LONUDO-708693 format. One record per atom (N, C-alpha, C): residue number from 1; x, y negated, z negated; atom name; residue in one letter; chain. Coordinates in Angstrom, 1 decimal, m for minus. Example, Ala and Ser with C-alpha at 12.3 -4.5 7.8 and 13.67 -1.06 7.14 Angstrom:
BEGIN
{1; {13.2; 5.7; m7.8}; "N"; "A"; "A"}
{1; {12.3; 4.5; m7.8}; "CA"; "A"; "A"}
{1; {13.2; 3.3; m7.8}; "C"; "A"; "A"}
{2; {12.8; 2.2; m7.1}; "N"; "S"; "A"}
{2; {13.7; 1.1; m7.1}; "CA"; "S"; "A"}
{2; {12.9; 0.0; m7.9}; "C"; "S"; "A"}
//
This chain:
BEGIN
{1; {m94.8; m72.3; m101.8}; "N"; "M"; "A"}
{1; {m94.8; m72.5; m100.6}; "CA"; "M"; "A"}
{1; {m94.4; m71.1; m99.6}; "C"; "M"; "A"}
{2; {m93.4; m70.6; m100.4}; "N"; "W"; "A"}
{2; {m92.9; m69.1; m99.6}; "CA"; "W"; "A"}
{2; {m93.4; m67.7; m100.4}; "C"; "W"; "A"}
{3; {m94.4; m68.1; m101.1}; "N"; "D"; "A"}
{3; {m95.1; m66.9; m101.8}; "CA"; "D"; "A"}
{3; {m95.5; m65.9; m100.9}; "C"; "D"; "A"}
{4; {m96.0; m66.2; m99.8}; "N"; "W"; "A"}
{4; {m96.7; m65.4; m98.9}; "CA"; "W"; "A"}
{4; {m95.7; m64.2; m98.5}; "C"; "W"; "A"}
{5; {m94.6; m64.4; m98.6}; "N"; "I"; "A"}
{5; {m93.6; m63.3; m98.0}; "CA"; "I"; "A"}
{5; {m93.5; m62.3; m98.9}; "C"; "I"; "A"}
{6; {m93.7; m62.5; m100.1}; "N"; "G"; "A"}
{6; {m93.9; m61.3; m101.1}; "CA"; "G"; "A"}
{6; {m95.0; m60.7; m100.9}; "C"; "G"; "A"}
{7; {m96.1; m61.3; m100.6}; "N"; "K"; "A"}
{7; {m97.6; m60.9; m100.5}; "CA"; "K"; "A"}
{7; {m97.4; m59.9; m99.4}; "C"; "K"; "A"}
{8; {m96.9; m60.3; m98.3}; "N"; "T"; "A"}
{8; {m96.7; m59.4; m96.9}; "CA"; "T"; "A"}
{8; {m96.0; m58.4; m97.2}; "C"; "T"; "A"}
{9; {m94.9; m58.3; m98.2}; "N"; "N"; "A"}
{9; {m94.1; m57.1; m98.2}; "CA"; "N"; "A"}
{9; {m94.8; m56.3; m99.1}; "C"; "N"; "A"}
{10; {m95.6; m56.5; m99.9}; "N"; "D"; "A"}
{10; {m96.6; m55.7; m100.8}; "CA"; "D"; "A"}
{10; {m97.7; m55.1; m99.6}; "C"; "D"; "A"}
{11; {m97.9; m55.8; m98.9}; "N"; "F"; "A"}
{11; {m99.1; m55.4; m97.8}; "CA"; "F"; "A"}
{11; {m98.5; m54.2; m97.0}; "C"; "F"; "A"}
{12; {m97.3; m54.4; m96.6}; "N"; "F"; "A"}
{12; {m96.6; m53.4; m95.7}; "CA"; "F"; "A"}
{12; {m96.1; m52.2; m96.6}; "C"; "F"; "A"}
{13; {m95.9; m52.2; m97.7}; "N"; "K"; "A"}
{13; {m95.6; m51.3; m98.7}; "CA"; "K"; "A"}
{13; {m96.7; m50.2; m98.8}; "C"; "K"; "A"}
{14; {m97.8; m51.0; m99.0}; "N"; "N"; "A"}
{14; {m99.2; m50.3; m99.6}; "CA"; "N"; "A"}
{14; {m99.9; m49.6; m98.1}; "C"; "N"; "A"}
{15; {m99.8; m50.5; m96.8}; "N"; "N"; "A"}
{15; {m100.3; m49.9; m95.9}; "CA"; "N"; "A"}
{15; {m99.4; m49.3; m94.8}; "C"; "N"; "A"}
{16; {m98.5; m48.6; m95.4}; "N"; "A"; "A"}
{16; {m97.3; m48.2; m94.3}; "CA"; "A"; "A"}
{16; {m97.9; m47.1; m93.2}; "C"; "A"; "A"}
{17; {m99.1; m46.3; m93.8}; "N"; "D"; "A"}
{17; {m99.4; m45.1; m93.1}; "CA"; "D"; "A"}
{17; {m100.3; m45.7; m92.1}; "C"; "D"; "A"}
{18; {m101.3; m46.5; m92.5}; "N"; "S"; "A"}
{18; {m102.3; m47.5; m91.4}; "CA"; "S"; "A"}
{18; {m101.4; m48.0; m90.4}; "C"; "S"; "A"}
{19; {m100.4; m48.8; m90.9}; "N"; "L"; "A"}
{19; {m99.5; m49.5; m89.9}; "CA"; "L"; "A"}
{19; {m98.9; m48.3; m88.8}; "C"; "L"; "A"}
{20; {m98.3; m47.4; m89.3}; "N"; "Q"; "A"}
{20; {m97.7; m46.3; m88.6}; "CA"; "Q"; "A"}
{20; {m98.7; m45.8; m87.7}; "C"; "Q"; "A"}
{21; {m100.0; m45.5; m87.9}; "N"; "G"; "A"}
{21; {m100.8; m45.0; m87.3}; "CA"; "G"; "A"}
{21; {m101.3; m45.8; m86.1}; "C"; "G"; "A"}
{22; {m101.4; m47.4; m86.7}; "N"; "L"; "A"}
{22; {m101.8; m48.2; m85.5}; "CA"; "L"; "A"}
{22; {m100.7; m48.2; m84.7}; "C"; "L"; "A"}
{23; {m99.5; m48.2; m84.9}; "N"; "G"; "A"}
{23; {m98.3; m48.5; m84.1}; "CA"; "G"; "A"}
{23; {m98.4; m47.1; m83.2}; "C"; "G"; "A"}
{24; {m98.7; m46.4; m83.5}; "N"; "A"; "A"}
{24; {m98.8; m44.9; m82.6}; "CA"; "A"; "A"}
{24; {m99.8; m45.3; m81.5}; "C"; "A"; "A"}
{25; {m101.1; m45.8; m82.0}; "N"; "I"; "A"}
{25; {m102.2; m45.9; m81.2}; "CA"; "I"; "A"}
{25; {m101.5; m47.1; m80.1}; "C"; "I"; "A"}
{26; {m101.2; m48.0; m80.5}; "N"; "V"; "A"}
{26; {m100.6; m49.1; m79.6}; "CA"; "V"; "A"}
{26; {m99.7; m48.5; m78.5}; "C"; "V"; "A"}
{27; {m98.8; m47.8; m79.0}; "N"; "G"; "A"}
{27; {m97.8; m47.1; m78.3}; "CA"; "G"; "A"}
{27; {m98.4; m46.3; m77.2}; "C"; "G"; "A"}
{28; {m99.2; m45.3; m77.6}; "N"; "G"; "A"}
{28; {m99.9; m44.6; m76.7}; "CA"; "G"; "A"}
{28; {m100.8; m45.3; m75.6}; "C"; "G"; "A"}
{29; {m101.4; m46.4; m76.0}; "N"; "V"; "A"}
{29; {m101.9; m47.1; m75.0}; "CA"; "V"; "A"}
{29; {m101.1; m47.9; m74.0}; "C"; "V"; "A"}
{30; {m99.9; m48.3; m74.6}; "N"; "G"; "A"}
{30; {m98.9; m48.9; m73.6}; "CA"; "G"; "A"}
{30; {m98.4; m47.9; m72.9}; "C"; "G"; "A"}
{31; {m98.2; m46.7; m73.3}; "N"; "S"; "A"}
{31; {m97.7; m45.7; m72.3}; "CA"; "S"; "A"}
{31; {m98.8; m45.4; m71.3}; "C"; "S"; "A"}
{32; {m99.9; m45.2; m71.6}; "N"; "A"; "A"}
{32; {m100.9; m44.9; m70.9}; "CA"; "A"; "A"}
{32; {m101.1; m46.0; m69.7}; "C"; "A"; "A"}
{33; {m100.9; m47.3; m70.2}; "N"; "Y"; "A"}
{33; {m101.1; m48.3; m69.1}; "CA"; "Y"; "A"}
{33; {m99.9; m48.2; m68.3}; "C"; "Y"; "A"}
{34; {m98.6; m48.0; m68.6}; "N"; "G"; "A"}
{34; {m97.3; m48.1; m67.8}; "CA"; "G"; "A"}
{34; {m97.4; m47.0; m66.8}; "C"; "G"; "A"}
{35; {m98.0; m45.6; m67.5}; "N"; "A"; "A"}
{35; {m98.2; m44.4; m66.5}; "CA"; "A"; "A"}
{35; {m99.2; m44.7; m65.4}; "C"; "A"; "A"}
{36; {m100.3; m45.5; m65.6}; "N"; "Y"; "A"}
{36; {m101.2; m46.1; m64.6}; "CA"; "Y"; "A"}
{36; {m100.5; m47.0; m63.6}; "C"; "Y"; "A"}
{37; {m100.0; m47.9; m64.2}; "N"; "K"; "A"}
{37; {m99.1; m49.0; m63.3}; "CA"; "K"; "A"}
{37; {m98.2; m48.1; m62.1}; "C"; "K"; "A"}
{38; {m97.5; m47.2; m62.8}; "N"; "Q"; "A"}
{38; {m96.6; m46.6; m62.2}; "CA"; "Q"; "A"}
{38; {m97.3; m45.8; m61.1}; "C"; "Q"; "A"}
{39; {m98.3; m45.1; m61.5}; "N"; "G"; "A"}
{39; {m98.9; m44.3; m60.3}; "CA"; "G"; "A"}
{39; {m99.5; m45.4; m59.2}; "C"; "G"; "A"}
{40; {m99.9; m46.3; m59.6}; "N"; "K"; "A"}
{40; {m100.8; m47.1; m58.8}; "CA"; "K"; "A"}
{40; {m99.5; m47.7; m57.7}; "C"; "K"; "A"}
{41; {m98.3; m48.0; m58.3}; "N"; "L"; "A"}
{41; {m97.2; m48.3; m57.5}; "CA"; "L"; "A"}
{41; {m96.6; m47.1; m56.7}; "C"; "L"; "A"}
{42; {m96.5; m46.0; m57.1}; "N"; "A"; "A"}
{42; {m96.3; m45.0; m56.2}; "CA"; "A"; "A"}
{42; {m97.1; m44.7; m55.1}; "C"; "A"; "A"}
{43; {m98.5; m45.0; m55.3}; "N"; "Q"; "A"}
{43; {m99.7; m44.9; m54.2}; "CA"; "Q"; "A"}
{43; {m99.3; m46.0; m53.1}; "C"; "Q"; "A"}
{44; {m98.9; m47.0; m53.7}; "N"; "K"; "A"}
{44; {m98.9; m48.4; m52.7}; "CA"; "K"; "A"}
{44; {m97.3; m47.9; m51.8}; "C"; "K"; "A"}
{45; {m96.4; m47.5; m52.5}; "N"; "H"; "A"}
{45; {m95.2; m47.0; m51.5}; "CA"; "H"; "A"}
{45; {m95.5; m45.8; m50.6}; "C"; "H"; "A"}
{46; {m96.3; m44.8; m51.0}; "N"; "Y"; "A"}
{46; {m96.5; m43.8; m50.2}; "CA"; "Y"; "A"}
{46; {m97.4; m44.4; m49.0}; "C"; "Y"; "A"}
{47; {m98.3; m45.4; m49.1}; "N"; "D"; "A"}
{47; {m99.1; m45.8; m48.0}; "CA"; "D"; "A"}
{47; {m98.4; m46.7; m47.1}; "C"; "D"; "A"}
{48; {m97.3; m47.4; m47.9}; "N"; "L"; "A"}
{48; {m96.5; m48.1; m47.2}; "CA"; "L"; "A"}
{48; {m95.7; m47.2; m46.0}; "C"; "L"; "A"}
{49; {m94.9; m46.2; m46.7}; "N"; "N"; "A"}
{49; {m94.3; m45.3; m45.8}; "CA"; "N"; "A"}
{49; {m95.1; m44.5; m44.8}; "C"; "N"; "A"}
{50; {m96.3; m44.3; m45.0}; "N"; "L"; "A"}
{50; {m97.1; m43.5; m44.0}; "CA"; "L"; "A"}
{50; {m97.6; m44.7; m42.8}; "C"; "L"; "A"}
{51; {m97.8; m45.9; m43.1}; "N"; "D"; "A"}
{51; {m98.1; m46.9; m42.3}; "CA"; "D"; "A"}
{51; {m96.7; m46.9; m41.4}; "C"; "D"; "A"}
{52; {m95.6; m46.9; m42.2}; "N"; "I"; "A"}
{52; {m94.3; m47.2; m41.0}; "CA"; "I"; "A"}
{52; {m94.1; m46.0; m40.2}; "C"; "I"; "A"}
{53; {m94.5; m44.9; m40.8}; "N"; "L"; "A"}
{53; {m94.3; m43.6; m39.9}; "CA"; "L"; "A"}
{53; {m95.1; m43.6; m38.8}; "C"; "L"; "A"}
{54; {m96.5; m44.0; m39.1}; "N"; "R"; "A"}
{54; {m97.5; m44.1; m37.9}; "CA"; "R"; "A"}
{54; {m97.3; m44.9; m36.8}; "C"; "R"; "A"}
{55; {m96.6; m46.2; m37.3}; "N"; "E"; "A"}
{55; {m96.1; m47.2; m36.5}; "CA"; "E"; "A"}
{55; {m95.1; m46.5; m35.4}; "C"; "E"; "A"}
{56; {m94.0; m46.0; m36.1}; "N"; "E"; "A"}
{56; {m92.8; m45.4; m35.4}; "CA"; "E"; "A"}
{56; {m93.5; m44.4; m34.4}; "C"; "E"; "A"}
{57; {m94.5; m43.5; m34.8}; "N"; "R"; "A"}
{57; {m94.9; m42.5; m33.9}; "CA"; "R"; "A"}
{57; {m95.7; m43.2; m32.7}; "C"; "R"; "A"}
{58; {m96.5; m44.3; m33.1}; "N"; "R"; "A"}
{58; {m97.1; m45.1; m31.9}; "CA"; "R"; "A"}
{58; {m96.0; m45.7; m30.9}; "C"; "R"; "A"}
{59; {m95.0; m46.3; m31.4}; "N"; "R"; "A"}
{59; {m93.8; m46.8; m30.6}; "CA"; "R"; "A"}
{59; {m93.5; m45.9; m29.9}; "C"; "R"; "A"}
{60; {m92.9; m44.7; m30.2}; "N"; "R"; "A"}
{60; {m92.2; m43.7; m29.5}; "CA"; "R"; "A"}
{60; {m93.1; m43.2; m28.3}; "C"; "R"; "A"}
{61; {m94.5; m42.9; m28.7}; "N"; "N"; "A"}
{61; {m95.2; m42.4; m27.5}; "CA"; "N"; "A"}
{61; {m95.6; m43.5; m26.7}; "C"; "N"; "A"}
{62; {m95.5; m44.9; m27.0}; "N"; "K"; "A"}
{62; {m95.7; m45.6; m25.9}; "CA"; "K"; "A"}
{62; {m94.5; m45.8; m25.2}; "C"; "K"; "A"}
{63; {m93.3; m45.8; m25.8}; "N"; "A"; "A"}
{63; {m91.8; m45.6; m25.2}; "CA"; "A"; "A"}
{63; {m92.1; m44.3; m23.9}; "C"; "A"; "A"}
{64; {m92.5; m43.3; m24.6}; "N"; "E"; "A"}
{64; {m92.4; m42.1; m23.6}; "CA"; "E"; "A"}
{64; {m93.3; m42.2; m22.6}; "C"; "E"; "A"}
{65; {m94.5; m42.7; m22.8}; "N"; "K"; "A"}
{65; {m95.3; m42.9; m21.7}; "CA"; "K"; "A"}
{65; {m95.0; m44.1; m20.7}; "C"; "K"; "A"}
{66; {m94.5; m45.1; m21.1}; "N"; "T"; "A"}
{66; {m93.9; m46.2; m20.2}; "CA"; "T"; "A"}
{66; {m92.6; m45.4; m19.3}; "C"; "T"; "A"}
{67; {m91.9; m44.6; m19.8}; "N"; "L"; "A"}
{67; {m90.9; m43.9; m19.2}; "CA"; "L"; "A"}
{67; {m91.4; m43.0; m18.2}; "C"; "L"; "A"}
{68; {m92.2; m42.4; m18.7}; "N"; "E"; "A"}
{68; {m93.0; m41.4; m17.7}; "CA"; "E"; "A"}
{68; {m93.8; m42.0; m16.4}; "C"; "E"; "A"}
{69; {m94.3; m43.2; m16.8}; "N"; "N"; "A"}
{69; {m94.8; m43.9; m15.6}; "CA"; "N"; "A"}
{69; {m94.0; m44.6; m14.8}; "C"; "N"; "A"}
{70; {m93.0; m44.9; m15.5}; "N"; "A"; "A"}
{70; {m91.9; m45.4; m14.5}; "CA"; "A"; "A"}
{70; {m91.2; m44.3; m13.7}; "C"; "A"; "A"}
{71; {m91.1; m43.2; m14.3}; "N"; "W"; "A"}
{71; {m90.7; m42.0; m13.6}; "CA"; "W"; "A"}
{71; {m91.4; m42.0; m12.3}; "C"; "W"; "A"}
{72; {m92.8; m41.9; m12.5}; "N"; "N"; "A"}
{72; {m93.7; m41.3; m11.7}; "CA"; "N"; "A"}
{72; {m93.8; m42.5; m10.6}; "C"; "N"; "A"}
{73; {m93.6; m43.8; m11.0}; "N"; "A"; "A"}
{73; {m93.6; m44.7; m9.7}; "CA"; "A"; "A"}
{73; {m92.2; m45.0; m9.1}; "C"; "A"; "A"}
{74; {m91.3; m44.2; m9.4}; "N"; "S"; "A"}
{74; {m90.1; m44.5; m9.0}; "CA"; "S"; "A"}
{74; {m89.8; m43.9; m7.6}; "C"; "S"; "A"}
{75; {m89.0; m44.4; m6.9}; "N"; "N"; "A"}
{75; {m88.8; m43.8; m5.4}; "CA"; "N"; "A"}
{75; {m87.6; m42.7; m5.5}; "C"; "N"; "A"}
{76; {m86.9; m42.4; m6.6}; "N"; "F"; "A"}
{76; {m85.9; m41.6; m6.9}; "CA"; "F"; "A"}
{76; {m86.9; m40.2; m6.9}; "C"; "F"; "A"}
{77; {m87.9; m40.2; m7.5}; "N"; "Q"; "A"}
{77; {m88.4; m38.9; m7.6}; "CA"; "Q"; "A"}
{77; {m89.0; m38.4; m6.0}; "C"; "Q"; "A"}
{78; {m89.5; m39.3; m5.5}; "N"; "T"; "A"}
{78; {m90.2; m39.0; m4.1}; "CA"; "T"; "A"}
{78; {m89.1; m38.7; m3.1}; "C"; "T"; "A"}
{79; {m87.8; m39.3; m3.3}; "N"; "S"; "A"}
{79; {m86.7; m39.0; m2.5}; "CA"; "S"; "A"}
{79; {m86.4; m37.6; m2.7}; "C"; "S"; "A"}
{80; {m86.5; m37.5; m4.2}; "N"; "R"; "A"}
{80; {m85.9; m35.9; m4.6}; "CA"; "R"; "A"}
{80; {m86.7; m34.9; m4.1}; "C"; "R"; "A"}
{81; {m88.1; m35.2; m4.2}; "N"; "N"; "A"}
{81; {m89.1; m34.2; m3.6}; "CA"; "N"; "A"}
{81; {m88.9; m33.8; m2.2}; "C"; "N"; "A"}
{82; {m88.8; m34.9; m1.4}; "N"; "K"; "A"}
{82; {m88.8; m35.0; 0.1}; "CA"; "K"; "A"}
{82; {m87.1; m34.0; 0.5}; "C"; "K"; "A"}
{83; {m86.3; m34.2; m0.4}; "N"; "K"; "A"}
{83; {m85.2; m33.6; 0.1}; "CA"; "K"; "A"}
{83; {m85.1; m32.1; m0.5}; "C"; "K"; "A"}
{84; {m86.0; m31.9; m1.6}; "N"; "K"; "A"}
{84; {m86.1; m30.6; m1.9}; "CA"; "K"; "A"}
{84; {m87.0; m29.5; m0.6}; "C"; "K"; "A"}
{85; {m88.2; m30.5; m0.3}; "N"; "E"; "A"}
{85; {m89.1; m29.9; 0.6}; "CA"; "E"; "A"}
{85; {m88.3; m29.5; 2.2}; "C"; "E"; "A"}
{86; {m87.2; m30.2; 2.3}; "N"; "E"; "A"}
{86; {m86.6; m30.1; 3.6}; "CA"; "E"; "A"}
{86; {m85.6; m28.9; 3.4}; "C"; "E"; "A"}
{87; {m85.0; m28.7; 2.3}; "N"; "E"; "A"}
{87; {m84.1; m27.6; 1.9}; "CA"; "E"; "A"}
{87; {m84.9; m26.4; 2.0}; "C"; "E"; "A"}
{88; {m86.2; m26.6; 1.5}; "N"; "D"; "A"}
{88; {m87.1; m25.3; 1.5}; "CA"; "D"; "A"}
{88; {m87.4; m24.8; 2.9}; "C"; "D"; "A"}
{89; {m87.6; m25.7; 4.0}; "N"; "I"; "A"}
{89; {m88.1; m25.6; 5.3}; "CA"; "I"; "A"}
{89; {m86.9; m24.7; 6.2}; "C"; "I"; "A"}
//
């Protein structure tokens, strides 16, 4: 019943070079697949960071525009301009 173990031992001894070659091929394919997945993940992270930076830029521009609109609509600026005009006269 357990005689197949002896046969596999002979198989490995006789085919060591082919098994090493097969192991090298499988290892190479595994490494290539790992590099592909790592590149894909790096691209995902780059895109995410780019989206975050674009959103931050939009948020800052909106805040700046809102502040500018508020400043233009405020009474402080008009009273300041009036005082400046009075001083110039």
